[in-house]
C-alpha positions as CSV (number, residue, x, y, z in Angstrom):
1,M,97.0,143.9,196.1
2,K,100.3,142.4,197.4
3,I,103.4,143.1,195.1
4,L,106.4,140.9,195.2
5,V,109.3,143.0,194.2
6,I,112.5,141.2,192.8
7,N,116.0,142.8,192.3
8,C,117.9,140.0,190.6
9,G,121.8,139.9,190.1
10,S,123.8,137.3,188.5
11,S,124.6,135.4,191.7
12,S,122.0,136.9,194.2
13,F,118.6,138.4,194.4
14,K,116.7,140.5,196.8
15,Y,113.1,140.5,197.5
16,Q,110.3,142.3,199.3
17,L,106.6,141.5,199.6
18,I,104.6,144.7,200.0
19,D,101.0,145.2,200.8
20,M,99.9,148.0,198.7
21,T,96.8,149.0,200.7
22,N,99.1,150.5,203.2
23,S,102.5,150.4,201.4
24,E,103.5,148.1,204.3
25,V,106.6,145.7,203.7
26,M,105.4,142.3,204.9
27,C,108.8,140.6,204.5
28,S,112.1,141.0,202.8
29,G,115.2,138.8,202.2
30,L,118.2,138.2,200.3
31,V,119.7,134.9,198.6
32,E,123.4,135.1,197.9
33,R,126.2,133.1,196.3
34,I,123.9,131.2,193.9
35,G,126.0,128.8,191.8
36,D,128.8,128.6,194.6
37,A,129.7,125.6,196.7
38,M,127.6,127.0,199.5
39,G,124.9,129.7,199.4
40,S,123.0,131.7,202.0
41,L,119.5,133.1,202.5
42,T,118.2,135.5,205.0
43,H,114.4,136.2,205.4
44,K,112.8,138.7,207.6
45,K,109.1,139.1,208.8
46,L,108.8,142.8,209.4
47,P,106.9,145.0,211.8
48,G,103.1,144.8,211.2
49,T,103.2,141.1,210.8
50,P,102.5,138.6,213.5
51,Q,105.5,137.2,215.4
52,E,108.2,139.4,213.7
53,R,111.3,137.3,213.4
54,K,114.4,136.8,211.2
55,H,115.5,133.6,209.6
56,S,118.8,132.6,208.0
57,E,120.1,129.5,206.6
58,E,123.0,128.1,204.4
59,R,122.3,125.7,201.7
60,I,123.4,125.1,198.0
61,F,121.6,127.2,195.5
62,P,122.9,125.7,192.2
63,D,120.6,128.2,190.2
64,H,118.0,131.1,190.5
65,T,115.2,128.5,190.3
66,V,116.2,126.6,193.4
67,G,116.6,130.1,195.3
68,M,113.3,131.4,194.1
69,T,111.5,128.2,194.9
70,R,112.8,128.2,198.5
71,V,111.6,131.8,198.8
72,M,108.2,131.0,197.7
73,D,108.1,128.2,200.3
74,L,109.1,130.7,203.0
75,L,106.3,133.1,202.0
76,V,103.7,130.6,202.9
77,D,105.5,128.8,205.7
78,A,103.4,128.2,208.9
79,E,106.0,130.0,211.0
80,L,108.0,132.2,208.7
81,G,105.4,133.1,206.1
82,V,103.2,136.1,205.7
83,I,100.5,134.9,203.4
84,D,98.5,131.7,203.2
85,S,98.8,131.2,199.4
86,L,100.9,132.3,196.6
87,D,97.7,133.3,194.9
88,E,97.6,136.2,197.1
89,I,100.5,137.8,195.2
90,G,98.9,140.1,192.8
91,A,101.8,140.9,190.6
92,C,105.7,140.8,190.6
93,G,107.8,143.9,189.9
94,H,111.3,143.3,188.6
95,R,114.2,145.9,188.6
96,V,115.8,145.9,185.1
97,V,118.8,148.2,184.7
98,Q,118.8,149.0,181.1
99,G,115.6,149.8,179.1
100,G,117.6,151.6,176.4
101,E,115.3,153.7,174.2
102,V,113.0,150.9,173.7
103,F,111.3,151.1,177.2
104,T,110.7,154.6,178.4
105,T,108.1,153.4,181.0
106,S,107.4,150.4,183.2
107,C,105.7,147.5,181.1
108,L,103.8,144.3,181.6
109,L,106.0,141.4,180.4
110,G,105.4,139.0,177.7
111,E,107.5,137.1,175.2
112,K,108.0,140.2,172.9
113,E,109.2,142.4,175.9
114,L,111.5,139.5,177.1
115,D,113.1,139.3,173.7
116,Q,113.7,143.2,173.7
117,I,115.3,143.1,177.1
118,N,117.6,140.3,175.9
119,N,118.4,142.4,172.7
120,L,119.6,145.3,175.1
121,A,122.0,142.9,176.8
122,P,125.1,144.5,175.1
123,L,124.3,147.7,176.8
124,A,124.3,146.1,180.2
125,P,125.9,142.7,180.0
126,L,126.3,142.1,183.7
127,H,122.8,143.2,184.6
128,N,120.1,142.6,182.0
129,P,120.9,138.9,181.6
130,A,120.6,138.3,185.2
131,S,117.3,140.2,185.5
132,L,116.0,138.2,182.6
133,Q,116.9,135.0,184.3
134,G,115.0,136.0,187.4
135,I,112.0,137.1,185.5
136,K,111.6,133.8,183.8
137,V,112.0,131.9,187.0
138,V,109.2,134.1,188.7
139,M,106.9,133.8,185.7
140,E,107.2,130.0,185.8
141,L,106.8,129.8,189.6
142,L,104.0,132.3,189.6
143,P,102.0,131.9,186.5
144,K,98.9,133.7,187.8
145,A,100.7,136.8,188.9
146,P,101.6,139.2,186.0
147,S,105.2,140.3,185.9
148,V,106.1,144.0,185.3
149,A,109.7,145.3,184.4
150,V,110.7,148.7,186.1
151,F,113.7,150.2,184.3
152,D,116.7,152.1,186.0
153,T,116.8,154.3,182.8
154,E,113.3,155.1,182.3
155,F,113.2,158.3,184.5
156,H,116.1,159.6,182.4
157,S,114.3,159.1,179.1
158,T,112.8,162.6,179.3
159,M,116.3,164.3,178.7
160,E,116.6,166.3,175.5
161,P,118.9,165.2,172.8
162,W,121.6,168.0,173.9
163,A,121.7,166.3,177.2
164,Y,121.9,162.6,176.2
165,R,124.0,162.7,172.9
166,Y,127.6,162.6,173.0
167,A,129.6,164.6,170.5
168,L,130.6,161.4,168.5
169,P,130.0,160.5,164.9
170,T,126.3,160.3,164.4
171,E,126.6,156.5,163.1
172,F,127.6,155.5,166.9
173,Y,124.4,156.8,168.1
174,A,122.2,155.6,165.1
175,K,123.7,152.2,164.7
176,Y,125.1,151.3,168.2
177,R,122.8,153.5,170.5
178,V,125.9,155.2,172.1
179,R,124.3,158.0,174.3
180,R,123.8,158.9,178.0
181,Y,121.2,156.6,179.7
182,G,121.6,157.4,183.3
183,F,120.9,155.0,186.3
184,H,119.5,155.1,189.7
185,G,116.3,156.4,188.0
186,T,113.8,154.7,190.3
187,S,115.4,156.4,193.3
188,H,115.8,159.8,191.8
189,R,112.2,159.8,190.9
190,Y,111.1,158.6,194.2
191,V,112.9,161.2,196.2
192,A,112.4,164.1,193.8
193,H,108.7,163.6,194.2
194,K,108.9,163.1,197.9
195,A,110.9,166.3,198.1
196,A,108.1,168.2,196.4
197,E,105.6,166.6,198.9
198,F,107.8,167.5,201.8
199,M,107.9,171.1,200.7
200,G,104.2,171.3,200.1
201,R,104.7,171.8,196.4
202,S,103.5,170.0,193.3
203,N,106.0,168.6,190.8
204,E,105.1,171.2,188.5
205,G,107.3,174.2,188.8
206,F,109.4,172.5,191.3
207,N,113.3,172.2,190.7
208,V,115.5,169.9,192.5
209,I,118.9,168.4,192.5
210,T,119.0,164.8,193.8
211,C,122.1,163.1,195.0
212,H,121.9,159.5,195.2
213,L,125.2,158.7,197.1
214,G,126.4,155.2,198.0
215,N,129.0,152.9,196.8
216,G,127.5,153.9,193.4
217,S,126.7,157.5,193.2
218,S,124.7,159.7,190.6
219,I,123.4,163.2,190.7
220,T,120.2,164.2,188.6
221,A,118.6,167.7,187.7
222,V,114.7,167.3,188.0
223,K,112.5,170.0,186.6
224,D,108.8,169.8,187.0
225,G,109.1,166.2,188.1
226,R,111.1,165.2,185.0
227,C,114.8,164.4,184.6
228,V,116.6,166.9,182.3
229,D,120.2,165.7,183.0
230,T,122.0,163.2,185.0
231,S,125.6,162.4,185.8
232,M,125.9,158.8,184.8
233,G,126.3,158.1,181.2
234,M,126.0,155.1,178.8
235,T,127.3,153.0,181.7
236,P,127.2,153.6,185.5
237,L,131.0,154.3,185.3
238,A,130.5,158.0,184.3
239,G,129.9,161.0,186.6
240,V,131.0,161.6,190.1
241,V,133.7,159.8,191.9
242,M,132.4,156.4,193.5
243,G,133.5,153.7,195.8
244,T,135.4,151.6,193.1
245,R,134.5,153.6,190.0
246,C,136.6,156.4,188.8
247,G,133.7,158.7,187.4
248,D,134.5,161.1,184.6
249,I,138.0,161.0,183.4
250,D,139.8,162.0,180.1
251,P,138.8,159.3,177.6
252,A,142.3,159.3,176.2
253,I,143.6,157.8,179.4
254,H,142.3,154.3,178.3
255,A,144.6,154.3,175.3
256,Y,147.4,155.8,177.2
257,I,147.2,153.1,180.0
258,G,147.1,150.4,177.3
259,R,150.1,151.7,175.4
260,Q,152.1,152.2,178.7
261,T,151.2,148.9,180.4
262,G,150.2,146.7,177.6
263,M,146.8,146.0,179.3
264,G,143.9,145.2,177.1
265,L,140.6,146.9,177.0
266,E,138.8,144.4,179.4
267,E,141.7,144.8,181.9
268,I,141.5,148.6,181.8
269,D,137.7,148.5,182.1
270,N,138.1,146.2,185.2
271,V,140.5,148.7,186.7
272,L,138.1,151.7,186.1
273,N,135.0,150.0,187.4
274,R,136.4,148.0,190.2
275,Q,139.8,149.2,191.4
276,S,139.4,152.9,191.0
277,G,137.3,155.7,192.8
278,L,137.9,155.9,196.5
279,K,139.4,152.6,196.6
280,G,142.0,153.4,193.9
281,V,143.1,156.5,195.9
282,C,143.3,155.2,199.4
283,G,142.5,151.3,199.3
284,M,139.1,151.7,201.0
285,N,135.7,152.1,199.3
286,D,133.5,152.1,202.5
287,M,133.0,155.6,203.7
288,R,133.1,154.6,207.3
289,D,136.5,153.0,206.9
290,L,137.5,156.3,205.2
291,H,136.5,158.5,208.0
292,A,138.2,156.3,210.6
293,A,141.5,156.5,208.6
294,R,141.1,160.3,208.1
295,D,140.7,160.7,211.9
296,K,144.1,158.9,212.3
297,G,145.8,161.3,209.8
298,D,145.8,159.1,206.8
299,K,146.6,161.6,204.1
300,D,145.5,159.3,201.1
301,A,142.1,158.8,202.8
302,Q,141.8,162.6,203.3
303,L,142.6,163.0,199.6
304,A,140.0,160.5,198.6
305,F,137.4,162.2,200.6
306,D,138.2,165.6,199.2
307,I,138.3,164.3,195.5
308,F,134.8,162.7,196.3
309,C,133.3,165.8,197.7
310,H,134.8,168.0,194.9
311,S,133.4,166.0,192.1
312,I,129.8,166.1,193.7
313,R,130.1,169.8,194.4
314,K,131.1,170.5,190.8
315,C,128.1,168.6,189.5
316,I,125.7,170.6,191.8
317,G,127.0,173.8,190.6
318,A,126.7,172.6,186.8
319,Y,123.0,171.7,187.5
320,F,122.2,175.1,188.9
321,A,123.2,176.3,185.5
322,V,121.1,173.7,183.9
323,L,118.0,174.4,185.9
324,G,118.3,178.0,186.3
325,R,116.5,177.9,189.7
326,V,116.7,175.3,192.3
327,D,114.1,174.9,195.0
328,A,115.9,172.1,196.9
329,L,119.1,170.1,197.1
330,V,118.3,166.5,198.2
331,F,120.6,163.8,199.6
332,T,119.6,160.1,199.6
333,A,120.9,156.5,199.7
334,G,123.5,155.1,202.1
335,I,126.0,158.0,202.2
336,G,123.5,160.7,201.4
337,E,121.1,159.7,204.2
338,N,123.5,158.6,206.9
339,D,126.9,160.4,206.5
340,D,126.8,164.0,208.0
341,I,130.4,164.4,207.4
342,A,130.1,163.8,203.7
343,R,127.1,166.1,203.4
344,A,128.9,168.9,205.1
345,G,132.0,168.3,203.1
346,I,130.0,168.6,199.8
347,C,128.2,171.5,200.8
348,R,131.2,173.4,201.9
349,N,131.8,176.7,199.8
350,L,128.3,176.7,198.3
351,D,127.1,179.7,200.1
352,A,127.1,181.7,196.9
353,L,124.3,179.3,195.6
354,G,122.2,179.9,198.7
355,I,123.1,176.4,200.1
356,G,124.0,176.0,203.6
357,I,123.8,173.3,206.5
358,D,122.8,173.7,210.1
359,E,125.6,171.8,212.1
360,K,123.1,170.6,214.7
361,K,120.4,169.5,212.4
362,N,123.0,167.7,210.2
363,A,124.4,165.7,213.1
364,V,120.9,164.2,213.9
365,R,120.6,160.5,212.8
366,S,117.0,159.9,211.7
367,G,115.2,157.7,209.1
368,E,112.8,160.5,208.3
369,A,112.7,163.1,205.8
370,R,114.1,166.3,207.1
371,N,115.6,169.9,206.3
372,L,119.0,170.4,207.4
373,S,119.3,174.1,206.2
374,P,119.4,177.1,208.8
375,E,116.2,179.4,209.0
376,G,115.9,181.6,206.0
377,A,118.1,179.5,203.6
378,N,117.5,180.2,200.0
379,V,117.9,176.6,198.8
380,P,116.7,174.0,201.4
381,V,119.1,171.0,201.9
382,L,116.9,168.0,202.5
383,V,117.5,164.4,203.3
384,I,114.9,162.1,201.8
385,P,115.2,158.5,202.4
386,T,114.9,156.5,199.3
387,N,112.8,153.4,199.0
388,E,113.3,151.8,195.4
389,E,111.3,148.7,196.4
390,I,108.2,150.8,197.2
391,A,108.8,152.9,194.0
392,I,109.1,149.5,192.0
393,A,105.9,148.3,193.5
394,Q,104.2,151.7,192.7
395,A,105.3,151.6,189.2
396,T,104.0,148.0,188.9
397,V,100.5,148.9,189.9
398,R,100.6,151.9,187.4
399,A,101.8,149.7,184.6
400,L,98.9,147.1,185.3
401,E,96.4,150.0,185.6
402,T,97.6,151.4,182.2
403,K,97.4,148.0,180.6
C-alpha cells in the first residue's frame, strides 16, 4: 500500500508519498504562501526512486485546491512523478492537531468525523480549520482513497485525570473542556517505541522521558508505551521555554500586563506565543544564531540559552518523580537530534539522577539512533530521530485494519 501523508496549515502544506511495503519515502514536497500574490512549491523524488531529482516552481496558489491539484499532477508526471496512476494511492493520512476527548485514536474520516473535527476548532483555531480544509480537498481529488485523521493529542489521551485536569472550577472542564491535552504526540509515541526497540526491550515495563526539542518543544513521561504526563497543556504555549513561546509562567502575568500596558487579551496572547521564549530574551529564536551570538560574548543570548536548558532540566527531574524509574532519556526533533551543545547544557548537573553524556559521542553528527552515555551509565541518554510522516502512515494503516 502507498500512503499519501498530508500535514496542512492555513497557508501551506507538506506531503510525502510512502510505500508501506518497505516504509520507503518515494517523494516529498512543500507548498507555501497559499493565497498570497505568489506562492512556491518544492517537490523531491527521493533515493530508491529512478532518476532522483528536485523540482521547484513559483506560481499563484489561490487556495488549497489549486495547490493539491498541482501536487497530484506531479505525482504522476512523466519525469517528476513516482507512480503511474493516482489509483495507486491506497489511503491518505492527515495530521490533525486537536482531537479533544472525542478522538483518542486515529480514525477513518466520514461526514460525522469531519463535523466533530470542526466542532473542536475553538480548541485549535489556527490548526483544525486548516487541516479540515486540506482533508476536504484531498477527499475530493482522491475519492477512491480513504482518508484517515491522525491526531497530535491522541497519544496523550492515556493520562490520568490528576495529570490532565487543572485545579479550576469543575464547570470549566465539564462545559468548556479546559484541560491538558498535550501535543507532538505522534513524535513522542514514535521515538518512545523506537527507544524500547533500540534498547532491546518491549514497551511493557519500559519507562522513558522523551524530549521533542525544536522551535516548539515538549517533554513527555512514557510508562509501558503509554503517556502518563506531558509538558504542553490545553495549548502548545505551556511547558518548557521555546523559540517564540514563553512556556509556563505565572497566569496572573496576563492580567498584570493588561493593567500596566492597556493591551487586550489577543495582543497579550500574541506576545506570549510569537514574541517570547528565546526570541523575547535575546531577539533570536534559531538556536544556531543563538550559539553564534554566545560565542561572541552576547550576554542576552547566553541567558536565553541558560533559561531554555534550565526549563527542560526541571521538567526531566519532575518526570523522574512521576515515573519512579527511568530506563532512558531520549532527545529528538531539530534541536534534540542535531544540537550537541544544547544536549550537554540540558544534561549538566543531572549526575545524581544517573544521567551523563560522553563528550566524544555527543559531538558525532549522525542520522542514526545512538547512545550518548558513557559506559555503565544508569540512565542511557539516546538520540532517536523522529519521523512523524512514517508514524502517520503507520497509524493510517492501523486505522484501516481496525475498520
